[in-house]
C-alpha positions as CSV (number, residue, x, y, z in Angstrom):
1,M,151.7,183.1,35.5
2,S,152.1,186.5,34.8
3,A,150.1,189.0,37.4
4,P,146.6,190.7,35.8
5,R,147.2,192.9,34.0
6,V,144.8,196.1,33.0
7,I,145.4,198.1,29.8
8,F,143.6,200.6,28.1
9,H,144.3,202.0,25.0
10,L,143.1,205.3,24.2
11,D,142.5,206.4,20.7
12,M,140.8,210.4,20.0
13,D,138.4,209.9,17.5
14,A,139.4,211.4,14.2
15,F,141.7,213.9,16.1
16,Y,142.8,216.5,13.9
17,A,139.2,217.0,12.3
18,S,137.6,216.8,15.6
19,V,140.1,219.8,16.7
20,E,138.6,221.9,13.6
21,Q,134.8,221.1,14.2
22,R,135.5,222.0,17.9
23,D,137.0,225.4,17.1
24,Q,134.5,226.1,14.3
25,P,131.2,224.6,15.1
26,E,129.6,225.8,11.9
27,W,131.8,222.7,10.9
28,R,130.1,220.2,13.6
29,G,128.3,217.3,11.4
30,K,130.1,218.1,8.2
31,P,133.0,216.5,6.1
32,V,135.8,218.1,7.1
33,I,139.7,217.3,5.8
34,V,142.6,218.4,7.0
35,G,145.0,218.7,4.3
36,G,146.2,220.7,1.3
37,P,143.5,221.7,-1.2
38,P,142.9,219.3,-3.7
39,E,142.8,222.2,-6.4
40,R,147.0,222.5,-5.8
41,R,147.5,218.3,-5.4
42,G,147.3,218.8,-1.5
43,V,147.3,216.0,0.8
44,V,144.7,214.0,3.4
45,C,146.3,213.7,6.8
46,A,142.8,213.7,8.4
47,A,139.8,213.2,8.0
48,S,136.3,213.5,9.6
49,Y,133.8,210.6,10.4
50,E,131.2,212.2,8.0
51,A,134.0,212.8,5.3
52,R,134.7,209.1,6.1
53,K,131.6,207.6,5.0
54,S,132.2,208.8,1.4
55,G,135.8,207.1,1.1
56,V,138.1,210.0,2.2
57,R,141.3,208.7,4.0
58,S,144.4,209.7,5.4
59,A,147.7,209.8,2.6
60,M,144.9,210.6,0.1
61,A,145.7,212.9,-2.7
62,S,143.4,215.7,-2.3
63,V,142.2,215.9,-5.7
64,T,140.4,212.3,-4.9
65,A,139.3,213.4,-1.4
66,G,137.7,216.4,-3.8
67,R,136.4,214.0,-6.1
68,L,134.9,211.2,-3.8
69,C,133.0,214.0,-1.4
70,P,132.6,217.2,-3.4
71,E,131.1,219.0,-0.6
72,G,133.8,218.0,2.1
73,I,135.5,221.1,3.2
74,F,139.2,221.5,3.0
75,V,141.3,222.4,5.9
76,R,144.8,223.3,6.3
77,P,146.6,221.6,9.3
78,R,148.0,223.5,12.2
79,M,150.2,220.9,13.6
80,E,151.1,223.2,17.0
81,V,147.4,223.5,17.3
82,Y,147.0,219.7,17.4
83,R,150.5,219.1,18.9
84,D,149.0,221.4,21.8
85,E,146.2,220.0,22.5
86,S,147.6,216.8,22.3
87,Q,150.1,217.5,25.0
88,A,147.0,218.9,27.0
89,I,145.2,215.3,26.5
90,M,148.2,213.4,27.9
91,E,148.2,215.8,30.7
92,I,144.7,214.7,31.6
93,V,145.6,210.8,30.8
94,R,148.2,211.6,33.7
95,R,146.2,212.7,35.7
96,F,144.7,208.8,35.4
97,A,147.2,206.4,35.1
98,G,150.4,208.2,36.7
99,E,153.9,207.6,34.7
100,L,152.8,203.8,33.3
101,V,152.0,205.6,29.8
102,Q,152.8,204.8,26.5
103,Q,152.2,207.5,23.9
104,V,152.5,206.3,20.3
105,S,151.4,209.3,18.5
106,V,149.9,212.5,18.6
107,D,146.8,211.1,19.7
108,E,146.7,207.4,20.7
109,A,148.3,206.3,24.1
110,Y,148.6,202.3,26.4
111,L,148.3,202.8,29.6
112,D,148.5,200.2,32.5
113,V,146.2,201.5,35.4
114,T,146.7,198.2,36.9
115,A,148.2,199.8,40.0
116,R,145.1,202.1,40.3
117,L,142.7,199.1,41.0
118,P,141.3,197.4,43.7
119,A,143.4,194.0,44.0
120,N,141.6,190.9,42.5
121,P,142.8,187.8,42.1
122,E,140.0,187.0,39.5
123,H,141.0,188.6,36.2
124,D,138.4,189.3,34.5
125,A,136.7,191.0,38.0
126,L,139.7,193.0,37.7
127,L,139.3,194.3,34.5
128,D,135.2,195.3,35.1
129,S,136.7,197.7,37.7
130,A,138.0,199.3,35.2
131,Q,135.8,200.7,33.5
132,P,134.0,203.7,36.1
133,L,137.8,204.7,35.7
134,A,137.9,204.8,32.0
135,R,134.5,206.0,31.7
136,E,135.7,209.2,33.9
137,L,139.0,209.4,31.8
138,K,136.5,209.5,28.7
139,A,134.6,211.9,30.4
140,A,137.5,214.6,31.8
141,I,138.4,215.0,28.2
142,H,135.1,216.2,27.3
143,H,134.9,218.2,29.8
144,E,137.9,219.5,29.8
145,R,139.0,219.9,25.8
146,C,135.2,219.8,23.8
147,L,136.4,216.5,22.5
148,T,135.5,212.9,22.3
149,A,138.0,209.4,23.2
150,T,137.5,206.0,22.4
151,I,138.9,203.4,24.9
152,G,139.4,199.4,24.5
153,I,140.0,198.0,28.0
154,A,141.8,194.0,27.8
155,P,144.7,192.5,29.7
156,N,147.6,193.3,27.3
157,K,147.9,195.8,24.4
158,L,147.0,193.8,21.4
159,L,143.7,193.0,22.8
160,A,143.4,196.8,23.5
161,K,144.3,198.3,20.5
162,I,141.7,196.3,18.3
163,A,139.0,196.7,21.2
164,S,139.7,200.4,20.9
165,S,139.1,200.2,17.2
166,S,136.0,197.9,17.4
167,F,133.4,201.4,17.9
168,K,134.5,204.5,16.9
169,P,133.8,207.0,17.8
170,D,133.4,207.8,21.8
171,G,133.6,204.3,22.4
172,L,134.0,201.6,25.7
173,T,134.6,198.3,24.8
174,L,136.0,195.3,27.1
175,V,137.2,192.0,26.1
176,P,137.5,189.7,29.2
177,E,140.7,187.9,30.1
178,S,138.0,184.2,29.5
179,G,136.6,185.3,26.5
180,K,139.6,187.2,24.6
181,A,140.1,184.1,22.0
182,A,136.1,184.1,21.5
183,F,135.9,188.2,21.0
184,L,139.1,187.9,17.8
185,R,137.5,184.9,16.2
186,P,135.2,186.5,13.8
187,L,137.3,189.3,12.8
188,P,139.4,189.4,9.5
189,V,143.0,188.2,10.2
190,G,143.5,192.1,9.3
191,S,142.3,193.2,12.4
192,I,145.8,191.9,14.4
193,H,147.2,195.4,15.1
194,G,150.1,195.1,12.1
195,V,149.5,192.5,9.9
196,G,149.8,194.4,6.2
197,R,148.1,194.4,3.4
198,V,150.6,192.4,1.3
199,T,150.6,189.8,5.0
200,E,146.7,189.9,5.0
201,A,146.3,189.4,0.8
202,A,148.9,186.5,1.5
203,L,147.0,184.4,4.4
204,Q,143.7,185.0,2.8
205,K,144.9,183.7,-0.3
206,A,146.2,180.3,1.9
207,G,142.4,180.1,3.0
208,Y,142.8,182.4,6.4
209,Q,139.9,184.9,6.2
210,T,139.0,185.5,9.9
211,I,141.2,185.1,12.7
212,A,139.0,181.9,13.7
213,D,140.7,180.5,10.8
214,L,144.3,181.3,12.5
215,Q,142.8,180.2,15.2
216,D,141.7,176.6,14.3
217,T,144.6,175.8,11.6
218,T,147.0,173.0,12.8
219,T,149.5,174.1,9.8
220,D,153.0,175.2,10.9
221,L,152.0,178.9,10.2
222,R,156.1,180.1,9.3
223,S,155.2,178.2,6.0
224,L,153.7,180.9,5.1
225,V,155.5,184.1,7.5
226,G,158.2,182.5,8.4
227,S,159.7,183.7,11.5
228,W,155.9,184.9,12.5
229,G,154.5,182.3,13.1
230,R,154.4,181.6,16.1
231,E,154.0,184.9,17.3
232,L,151.3,185.2,14.7
233,K,149.4,181.9,15.8
234,R,150.2,183.7,19.8
235,M,148.6,186.7,19.1
236,A,145.0,185.2,17.3
237,H,144.5,183.6,20.5
238,G,145.1,186.7,22.0
239,E,148.4,186.5,23.6
240,D,150.5,189.4,24.2
241,D,153.3,189.8,26.8
242,R,154.2,193.0,25.9
243,P,155.3,195.7,28.4
244,L,154.5,199.1,28.1
245,D,157.6,200.4,26.6
246,L,158.5,203.9,28.7
247,G,161.7,204.0,27.5
248,D,164.4,206.3,24.7
249,E,163.5,204.1,22.0
250,V,164.1,204.9,18.5
251,K,162.3,208.5,17.8
252,S,163.2,208.7,15.4
253,I,164.9,207.9,11.5
254,S,166.4,210.0,8.4
255,S,168.4,210.0,5.5
256,E,170.2,212.5,3.3
257,N,172.2,213.5,0.5
258,T,174.6,216.1,-0.2
259,F,175.1,216.9,-3.9
260,A,178.5,216.7,-5.6
261,R,177.0,219.9,-7.5
262,D,174.1,222.3,-6.4
263,T,171.2,221.1,-8.2
264,A,167.0,222.5,-9.1
265,D,166.7,219.8,-11.4
266,R,163.8,218.5,-10.7
267,P,164.3,215.1,-12.1
268,V,167.5,214.4,-9.8
269,L,165.5,215.5,-6.8
270,R,162.5,212.8,-7.4
271,A,165.2,210.5,-7.3
272,C,167.1,211.2,-4.5
273,L,163.7,211.0,-2.4
274,R,162.5,207.6,-4.2
275,E,165.8,206.5,-3.0
276,Q,165.1,208.2,0.5
277,A,161.7,206.9,1.1
278,D,162.8,203.3,0.3
279,E,165.8,203.4,2.6
280,L,163.5,204.6,5.6
281,A,160.5,202.4,4.7
282,Q,163.1,199.3,4.6
283,K,164.6,201.4,8.3
284,L,161.1,201.0,9.3
285,A,160.4,197.4,8.2
286,K,163.4,196.4,10.2
287,Y,162.6,197.4,13.5
288,R,159.0,196.6,12.9
289,M,157.7,200.7,13.4
290,A,155.2,202.9,10.8
291,A,155.6,206.9,10.8
292,S,152.9,209.6,12.0
293,T,155.4,212.4,10.6
294,V,157.0,212.8,7.5
295,S,160.1,215.9,7.3
296,V,162.2,217.5,4.0
297,K,165.2,219.1,5.1
298,V,167.2,221.0,2.4
299,R,170.5,223.5,1.9
300,Y,171.3,226.0,0.2
301,G,174.6,227.2,-1.0
302,D,175.0,229.6,0.9
303,F,174.0,226.7,3.4
304,T,171.1,228.1,4.9
305,T,169.2,224.9,6.5
306,L,165.5,224.7,6.0
307,T,163.3,221.8,7.9
308,R,159.5,221.4,7.5
309,Q,157.3,218.6,8.1
310,F,153.6,217.7,8.1
311,S,151.7,214.8,10.0
312,V,149.3,212.3,9.7
313,E,146.4,210.4,11.8
314,E,147.5,207.1,10.3
315,P,150.7,205.5,10.4
316,L,152.9,205.2,7.4
317,E,154.6,202.5,6.3
318,D,155.4,202.6,2.6
319,A,158.3,203.9,0.6
320,A,155.3,205.1,-2.2
321,T,153.4,206.7,0.4
322,I,156.4,208.1,2.5
323,Y,158.0,209.9,-0.8
324,R,154.5,211.0,-1.9
325,F,154.3,213.5,0.9
326,A,157.8,214.1,0.7
327,C,157.7,215.8,-2.8
328,W,154.4,218.0,-1.4
329,L,156.0,219.4,1.3
330,L,159.0,220.3,-1.3
331,A,156.0,221.9,-3.2
332,R,154.0,223.3,-0.9
333,H,157.0,225.3,0.3
334,Q,158.1,226.0,-2.3
335,L,161.9,225.1,-1.0
336,V,163.3,224.5,-4.2
337,K,163.4,227.8,-5.8
338,R,167.0,228.0,-5.9
339,P,169.8,225.3,-6.4
340,L,170.3,222.5,-3.5
341,R,173.7,221.7,-1.2
342,L,171.9,218.8,0.6
343,L,168.6,216.9,0.1
344,G,167.3,215.4,3.4
345,L,164.3,212.7,4.3
346,G,163.2,212.0,7.8
347,L,160.3,210.0,9.6
348,A,158.9,211.2,13.0
349,G,156.4,209.8,15.4
350,L,157.3,206.1,15.6
351,Q,155.3,203.6,16.8
352,E,155.7,199.7,17.0
353,V,153.8,197.9,14.8
354,N,154.0,193.9,15.8
355,L,154.3,191.4,12.6
356,R,154.9,194.4,10.1
357,Q,158.3,192.0,9.7
358,L,155.9,190.1,7.8
359,T,155.6,192.3,5.0
360,L,158.9,192.6,4.2
361,E,159.2,188.6,4.3
362,L,156.4,188.2,1.6
363,K,158.0,190.9,-0.2
């Protein structure tokens, strides 16, 4: 039996939008939408909780967001500001957890705080003793950065992630070792991090609506989801032995095309981007990852090279969304004012997503 662990999952609340509301006090309590304006075919990269009540979500077309939330305040993203803010927050996090921090995006991290707690062989008692530390961390972020964070406390990464998603914003949820299966039972199958929309729909069609259905089944899930069946069953019972990833994992992936002749032909460029988006989406599935940043790279006939990028709060995985962001970046920065020698598409801010392979196997 492995030694008891205490894992925090820290998730900043509506990070980009909250930074904007903090810096513009008159926007507090109002629907703030970070992204391009709806009249210019923009894309939403974040939305405040007030805007989310109207159905606005990351990666949504701004015109759709404007229709759902006509009173929304559209704000141009300030990526440098968000990156600097993220760095300041992670410095606070490391004061509490040392180097045992796996940052998975600008506003999200796992912390292994086991060594920071008084030794206790009883796992539930050890987890309970972590609550004051979590409250101190939340208070430090609020005091120093004027932002709120939600923390999930659990025996492993899977449960900590689900816990932090359960009561937002400004939440603190503990999942005890002895109660992890009971905590999961009423949740929909899609709550298991990494079960994508396609997989969730397939599970529901087969009669698995809640995690309790997965826990109770005697059917071999491999008949439905292939080789991930056993892992899905383990996760449905709250089992997850993954350590924090502190190494040099894959940070980015990209695809580039050099044209035989310089071109500014829109159909040619769009077809190129579609192929690249499909290729990168397949790589994400292979690595079981999702990306929070999309970038485009262009090179002109004189070899001048430009790169522009865009980040969202909700990680991306599907080719259609990646393609839409790429087209928007080209248009927003007017990168096709003259013929291109090279066009590239890249993804960064990669983070592991369990069971992502399920989506690929079901297609």
